[in-house]
N, C-alpha and C positions, 0 to 999 in steps of 0.2 A: 426535460429529458432530451437525450441525444439521439441523432439518427443511427440505425443500425447499418454499421459499414461492414457485415459480414465476417469480423472479427469477433474473437473471444473477448469482447469489452461489454462491460455493462451499459444499458441505454438509460439507467436512472440515475439521477445526481443525488437523491436522498431516499430514505424510509422514514416511515411513521411508525413509530414506537407507541402502540395503543396504551401502554401501562398496565396498572392493576386494577384501576376504577375509571369509570366514565363520568359519573356525577360530580360535579364542580364541589359540592359540600363534602363528599366522601375523599375527593382530592386534597382538601385542607387537613383533613384528619390524617391522611397517608402523610402529607408533608410532615405534621408535627411528629407522627410516630418514627418514621424513618430519619427525621432529622436528631430526635431523641437517640435512637438505636445508634445511629452514626457517630455520635460524642460519645457514648457510653463505650463502644466497641474501641475507638480510637484512644479513648482515655483509659481504659483497662488494658489494651495491649503495650500502650507505651508505658504505662506506670509497670507492668512486668518486666519490660525490657530495661526501663531503669533501676529496678531492683536489682537485677541481674548484672547489670553493669557496676551498681554501687555496693553490692555485698560480696567482699571475697570469699566468704562460705559458697557462693553460688557460681565461683569459677570452674565449673567442672563440664565434661562434654555436654552432660545431660540437659544442662541448663543453657550451654552454648546453642545447642538446636532449639532449645524452646524459645531462646532470644530471636532466631532467626525466623520459628515459627510465628512469633508475635508480630515480627515486621511484616511478614508475609500476610498476614490477617488484617493489618492495616492497609496495605495495598490492595487485597481483593476486594474490599468494601469501598474503598476509594475509587475503583475503577469504575463501579456501578451505581451507588447511592448518590454521590455529589451529581453526577449528570442528570440522574432522574429528578433530584430536586430542583435542579436550576429548569427543567421543562415543567415541571407542576407551578413552580413560581412564575415564569413567563407565560404559561397556557400556550407553549409551543412543543408540539411533539415530535417535531421533526428532528431527524440525525442524518448529517451528509455522509454520502457513501464511503469517504475516506475515515471520518471520525468512528464509523460503525465497525470498518475493518480493523482501526487501531484498538477500538474497545475490545473486540474480540482476540487480538493479539495478546493483550495484556491479560486479559481474563485468563486465557489458555497458558500463557507464560507463569504466571501465579500460580495456577492450579496444577499445572504439571509439577512445577516446584514445590508443591506441597506433597503432592504423591510419592516422591524420592525423598524428601527430608524426613516424613513419617518412618519412611523404611531405614531411613539411618538412624533414627532414634531407636526403633527396634532392634537394630543391631548393636547399638550402644547398650541397652539392658541386656541383650544377649551375652555380650562380653562381661558385663559388669557382674552378672549373676552367675554364668556358666564358665567364666574363663576369667576369675579375679585375680589370679597371679600375675597373668599376662595383660591385664587391662590397660594397666598406664601406657604401656609401650604400643599395644595394638589400637588403641585409642588417644595417640597423641595430638598435641595440637596440629602438627603438619597433617595428620590424616584427617582430622576434623576438618580443615580448610578443603581438603581435597575432595571430601565427600561432598561440601556445599558447593565447590566450584563444578563438580561432574553434574550435581543436580541443575544448576543454572544452565551449563550447557546443553543436558537433555531437555530441559523444560523450553529453552530458547528454541532449538532445532523443532520440536514439536509444535511449538505454535507459530513459527515462521513457515512452515511446512502447510498448516492449515489454512493460514491466511493467504497464501500463494494459491493454494488449490482454490479457495474460494474465489479468488480474484479472475479466475480463469472462467467462471459460470457467467450466463447471460442473465440478467434480471430485467424484463421487459414489462413488468406490473402484472399484479397489483404490487404494490409497495407498503402495505400493512404488515408490520411485523407484531403478531399478538404476544408480547413480551415486554418487560422494561428495560432490557439491554439486548445487546447483539450477541446471539450465539448461533451455532451451527445448525442445530434441528429446525429452528423456525426459519432461518435464512435458505435452508435447502428447500424448504416448501414452496418459496416464492420464486424459485431459479425457473426460467422457462427452458433450460438446457437440461441435460442428464447429469443427476446428482449421483448416478450409482458409482462411479469411481471415487468420487469425494466420501460416500458412505463406506465404501470397503476401505479406503485409508482411515477414515475414524474408528472403526474397527480394529484395523492392525495397529495403528498408533496407540489405541485405547488399551489393547491387550499389553503393549509392550509398556506403556506409562501407568497403567493401573494394575492389569491383571499380574504382571510380573512382580511388582511391589507388594501385592497382597500375598501371592505365594510365599514370597520371603519373610512377610511379617508373620504370617501362620506357622511356618517352619521356626522362625526364632522362637515364638512364644509356646510352641509344643516342646522346644528344650528347655525353656526357662520354666514352664509349669512342671516337668520332670526334675529339674534341679531342685524347685522349691520345695516338692513333696518330698524330697529326701532330706530336708532340714527337720530335726527333731524337735526343734522348739517352736512352740505355736508363736511367741512373740517374733521368733525369727522369719516364721513364715509370713505372718500377718505384715511385717516390715517389707518384706521381698515382694510380696502382690501390692502393696500400697504403692510403690515406685511404679508398678505396670499398669495400675488400674487406670489411671487418668489417661495415659497413653492409649490404651484401648478403647477407652470410650469414645475419644477423638476420633480414631481411625474408624469406629463403627459408624459414627456420624456421617464422616467425611465421605466414605466410600459406598454408603448404603445411600445416599441420596445423589450420588453421582453415578451408580450403576441405574438407578430409575431413571435419571435425566436422558443419559445417552443410549440405553439399550431399548429406547421405544421409537426408532425412527420410523417403524411401519406405520405409524398414526399418522393420518393425512392431516388432521386438524390439530393446533396447539392448544390444549386445554387449561382450565384453570389450574390444574394439578401440576402442569408443567411451571406454571408462575411460583405457585406455592413452593416447588423445589427450589426453583431459583432464589427465592426468599430465603429459604433455609441454608441453601449453600453460600449467598454472598453477604447475608446479613447476621442469621441467627447462629450459624458455626462460629463464625470470627468474634461474636459477641460472647457466646459460652466459653470458647477456650482458655480466657483468663480465668473464668469462676472454676472451672473443671481443675485446672492445674493449680490453683490457690486454695481452695476450699479444704481440701484433704492433705496440703503440704505446710506443714509447720516452719519449714525453712524461707519457703515463699511468702507467708503471710509475717512471718517476721521482718523480712527483707523490705516487703511493702509497707508494713507500718513505719518502718525506720523512714523510708523514702516520702511518705506521705504526711508523717506525724512529725518527723525530725527528732524521734528519740526513741531508744531501744525499747521492745516490748517487755511488758513484766511477766515474769515466769513464776 
């Protein structure tokens, strides 16, 4: 520890991440499970990305955004799981102060990007179903790139703001983080200075980065549902809804766990529920997304088959 100089600098050089379990026997089981989950998630999302790049039929705005989402999922699980596996393997639970802040920055960068990208995907479905005649001009390649660039800019600003705000807090001990990665709610509980402004900042930026996208997504799908219900053909309705069902499932999983995690800052102690939500956010969601988007999508399944087996799917 460093001595307190009276400035807003931390007096801790590192934190101790308590992880998911304490027993060494269970740690071995957790290592195997999470290593398998990591390999499956990275393999699945990179396969989706490769299929989108290799199949000309998938060179559309919807799959452009899906490819970006797959890349984000790889990044999200890589920020949290490999460091945890390294600690399990080395039996060292410490993480330096700088590494903790870096992990927090990249976690919120990728999470914020997810929020806005899911909104862009909802907007794409709105234009495709409700404005089909102008879809190609309103969702041109230039517009797609602008939407992704704006998403990165907003997510970067959000993550940097939280990281700088956290760096102004004093951490005088204890230094045990009851989680398997560094995140704001758990670090707030360890600060020996007031976190009121940080919590207000989290709620304010949370409303901008998550609340506003949720409103836009709901509005888009209200218009989509109204347009689909006007389709007379049952087959047409089914096809229209099928293109939106996967996205809606991902949105519900992502925002459901996110709201649970960050709207509970009044709790004094981090519980096992917080760890469970963390596992869902960082491992299960990225692992499920390739399955959600491919199981009910014949175009993606066909492209995946071509990439993995190197021959066209039989129809």
